[in-house]
DRENDO-1510 file (C-alpha; in Angstrom, 1 decimal, always signed):
<recs>
REC; n; res; u; v; w
REC; 1; MET; +42.1; +47.3; +141.2 .
REC; 2; ARG; +41.4; +43.7; +141.9 .
REC; 3; PRO; +39.0; +41.9; +139.7 .
REC; 4; GLU; +35.7; +40.9; +141.1 .
REC; 5; PRO; +34.5; +37.3; +140.9 .
REC; 6; GLY; +33.9; +36.4; +137.3 .
REC; 7; GLN; +35.9; +39.4; +135.9 .
REC; 8; VAL; +38.7; +38.6; +133.5 .
REC; 9; PRO; +40.9; +41.8; +133.2 .
REC; 10; HIS; +43.1; +42.5; +130.2 .
REC; 11; PHE; +46.8; +42.4; +131.2 .
REC; 12; SER; +48.8; +43.1; +128.1 .
REC; 13; GLU; +51.3; +45.6; +126.7 .
REC; 14; ASP; +49.2; +45.8; +123.6 .
REC; 15; PRO; +46.1; +48.0; +124.3 .
REC; 16; THR; +44.5; +47.1; +120.9 .
REC; 17; ILE; +43.8; +43.4; +121.7 .
REC; 18; GLU; +40.0; +42.9; +121.5 .
REC; 19; ARG; +40.0; +39.1; +121.7 .
REC; 20; PHE; +42.4; +36.7; +123.3 .
REC; 21; ALA; +43.0; +33.8; +120.9 .
REC; 22; PRO; +44.6; +30.6; +122.1 .
REC; 23; HIS; +48.0; +29.9; +120.6 .
REC; 24; VAL; +51.0; +27.7; +121.1 .
REC; 25; ALA; +53.9; +29.6; +122.7 .
REC; 26; ALA; +57.3; +29.2; +121.2 .
REC; 27; THR; +58.5; +27.8; +124.6 .
REC; 28; ALA; +55.5; +25.5; +125.1 .
REC; 29; ARG; +56.1; +21.9; +126.2 .
REC; 30; GLN; +52.6; +20.9; +125.1 .
REC; 31; PRO; +51.4; +21.2; +121.5 .
REC; 32; GLU; +47.9; +22.5; +122.6 .
REC; 33; ALA; +47.0; +26.1; +122.3 .
REC; 34; HIS; +46.3; +28.0; +125.5 .
REC; 35; VAL; +45.3; +31.5; +126.8 .
REC; 36; TRP; +47.2; +32.4; +130.0 .
REC; 37; ALA; +45.0; +33.4; +132.9 .
REC; 38; VAL; +45.6; +34.6; +136.5 .
REC; 39; ASP; +43.3; +34.8; +139.5 .
REC; 40; ALA; +42.5; +37.9; +141.5 .
REC; 41; ALA; +45.2; +37.2; +144.0 .
REC; 42; ARG; +47.9; +37.2; +141.3 .
REC; 43; SER; +46.5; +40.1; +139.2 .
REC; 44; PRO; +48.8; +42.8; +141.0 .
REC; 45; ASP; +51.8; +40.9; +139.5 .
REC; 46; TYR; +50.7; +42.3; +136.1 .
REC; 47; TRP; +50.0; +45.9; +137.0 .
REC; 48; PHE; +53.4; +47.1; +135.8 .
REC; 49; PRO; +55.2; +46.7; +132.4 .
REC; 50; ARG; +57.3; +43.6; +132.0 .
REC; 51; GLN; +60.5; +45.6; +131.9 .
REC; 52; CYS; +59.7; +47.4; +135.2 .
REC; 53; PRO; +61.8; +45.9; +138.1 .
REC; 54; ARG; +59.5; +45.1; +141.0 .
REC; 55; ALA; +59.3; +43.0; +144.2 .
REC; 56; MET; +56.0; +42.3; +145.9 .
REC; 57; ALA; +55.1; +40.6; +149.1 .
REC; 58; TRP; +51.6; +39.9; +150.5 .
REC; 59; THR; +50.6; +39.1; +154.0 .
REC; 60; THR; +48.2; +36.3; +154.9 .
REC; 61; PRO; +46.5; +35.4; +158.2 .
REC; 62; SER; +49.4; +33.0; +158.9 .
REC; 63; THR; +52.1; +35.7; +158.4 .
REC; 64; SER; +54.1; +36.1; +161.6 .
REC; 65; ASP; +54.3; +39.5; +163.2 .
REC; 66; SER; +58.1; +39.8; +162.6 .
REC; 67; ASP; +57.6; +39.0; +158.9 .
REC; 68; ARG; +54.8; +41.5; +158.7 .
REC; 69; GLU; +57.0; +44.2; +160.2 .
REC; 70; ARG; +59.8; +43.5; +157.7 .
</recs>
């Protein structure tokens, strides 16, 4: 499932969230409130729970044949 243009999927471990409200994270370097967002290319990074070990690699048109095989 990759989002279509204009779609903003819900990636959260809390299925009850109905509205994303900007907030200042405890680790923030800036005092402004933000909502974290990712684009369609990065959405697969969030398909699995945070505690689930994973490694992902994506090929692109410039990926070499040897890297693609590995």
